[in-house]
N, C-alpha and C positions, 0 to 999 in steps of 0.2 A: 697343599703346603706341608702338612704334617707328615704325609707319606713320603714326600721327597726328602724332607729333612731326616727322617728315620733311615733313609737309604743313602745318606751322606751326599746328597745332591745339593749343589749350590743353586738357589732359586733367584732369578733376576726378574723383577716385576716392573712393568711400565705403569707410571701413575702421573696423570696430568692434573686432574682436579683434586680438591681437598678430600672428597669422599673416597676417591681411589686410594689416596695415601693412607687414610684411616683404615680402610678395609685391608690393605696390604699389611699394615702394622698389626692389625687384629689377627690376621692369618699367621704371621710369624710368632706373635705372642702365644697363640694356640699351640703351635708346634713346640715352642720352648716349654710350655706347661706339660704337654703330652710326652715329650721325649727327653726332657732335661735340656740343659744348655749344651748343644752339640758343638758350639764354637764355630759353626759355619757362618761366614760373614755374608748372609743373605743381603741382596741389594735391591733398593728401589731407585729407579731412574726417572729422569725428567724433573719431577717435583716442582712444577710451576707454581702450585698453590699448596700450602701445608698449614693446617690449623695451628695456632699458637700452642694449644694444649698437647699437640702431637710431637712437637719438636724434641722434647726431652726423651721421648720413647725410643728414638734411634739409638742413643747411647745405652739406655737401659736394656734394650733387646739385642744389642750388638749388630745393628743394621747399618749398612753403608749407604750414604746418600750420593748417588752417582748423577752428577748434574752437567748439563750442556750450557755452560755460562756464556757461550757465544751469543745466546739468545736473550741475555739479561739486560740489554740496553733498551732505550725507548725507541720504538720503531712503529711502523704501521700496524704490525700485529699486536704488540703489547698495549699500545696506547689507544688504538681505534677498535680493535676486534675483541680485546679481552677486558681491559680495565673498566669500560663503561658497564659491564654486565656483572661485576663482582661487588660484593659488599666491601665497603671501605676498609674494614678490618683485615681483609685478605688482599685487596688491591694494593695497599701501601707496602706489602711485603712480597710482592710478586717475585718469583725466583729467590726465595729466602735463604740464600747461601750463608750470609753472616749470622743470621738468627740460628740456623742449624749448627754452624760451627761453634757459636757461643754456648749452645745448649749441650755441647760435647760430642756432636755427631762427627764421624769421619766423612769428610766431603771429598769424593773422588772426581777427577776430571774426566769428562767423556765428550764425544763429538756427535753421536748419532749419524755418522757418515754412512751412506752417501747422501743423506738428507741435507746436511750442511758440511762445511769444511772440517777436515780432520786436523787442521793446523792448530796446535795447542797455543801458539803464541798469539794468534788472533783472539782466541777465547780468553786467555789471561788478561789481555788488555781490556776487553769488555767487562770481565769480572771485577777488575780493579777500578775502572772508571765508571761503569754502568752507562757508558755513552753509546747512543745509537743514532740513527738518522734523524730522529725527532727529539733529541735531547738526552737528558739523564733520567734513568728510571730508578726510583727508590734508592738514593745514594747510601742510605743507612745499611743497605744489604751488601755494600761493596766489600770485597775480600782484599787482603794484602798480597803483595808479590810473593812473600814467603809462604803464605797459605796456599797459593796457587801452584807454587813449585812442589809442595808436598802433595797437592791434589793430583798432579800429573806424574808423580814418581811413586813414593812410598804408599800413598793411599790407593792409587790405581792398582798397584801390585796386591794390596790387601783385598781389593774387590774381586780379583781372579784367583785368590788363594795361592799366590806365588811370592808372598813377601819373604819367604825363607830363601829365595833365590835371586829375586830382582827387586828394584824399587829404591835401593839405597846403596851407597858405596861402603861395603864392610868386608872384612876378611871372610872368605868362604863363599861369597856371593858371585854370581856371574858378572863378568866385566862387560856389561852392556852400557855403553856410554855415548854421549854426544858432546862435542865441543861447539859452542856457539860464539858468535862474534861480539857479544856484549854481556855485561854483568846485569842480569835481570833484576837483581835486588837494588841496584843503584840508579839505573837509567829512568827517565821519565816514563810513566806507564804507557803513554801513547807510542813510545818508541819500541816497546816490547813486540808490537804487532809486526815490525819489520825485521825481527831477528832472523838471522840466517845460520843454518847448520854448516859448520866448516868440515867436520868429519864425523862419521858414525862408527862405533866399535860394537861388535856383537860377539859375545863369547871370547873376548880378548883379541879378536882379529878385526882390523879395519876393513869395513865393507863399503864405505862411501867416502869419497874425497871431493869436496867442492872444487870447481875449476877456478883458478886464480884469474 
């Protein structure tokens, strides 16, 4: 980690369990101490379980939390295969998106495709409702629609070191845009999953037009 950071390489670490998240943060902290703050937004992804004492370290170390919140509902995996084997202090915050955001972490949207769907609208609905096939999982960790829009735009651009060019609509940035068929900030969360893209623009040129 320290060697990669010194060579200006962005490091993307996969961490499922709480020990993995702690070790990843420790490695990034070691790099920051050895090299100074490089400003590289190193990323930890998945983050199914994060110890409460580690949540504030993301902001302190400039680490992005890249999360697949399509997975954050109650289903056979979370309720039957994971929760029964975790200490309650961890199981009650499984996929702790809101806790990380409240602690100042930048939460970026991710899909882990082709493992699961790359459709951000499906993930947004689950992130907001925490609804799965077996009910609602840890509703206190639900995100807002606005937070999830940032997760899949500005914050995702930060995660790939491209926020100077993409991720928000500002003068001088690339005109990479999509037009959707509904206002994601005002519709019912369950309706976000059915969102359709009407057209896509890349670099100021329309590259996709939905059939009417």
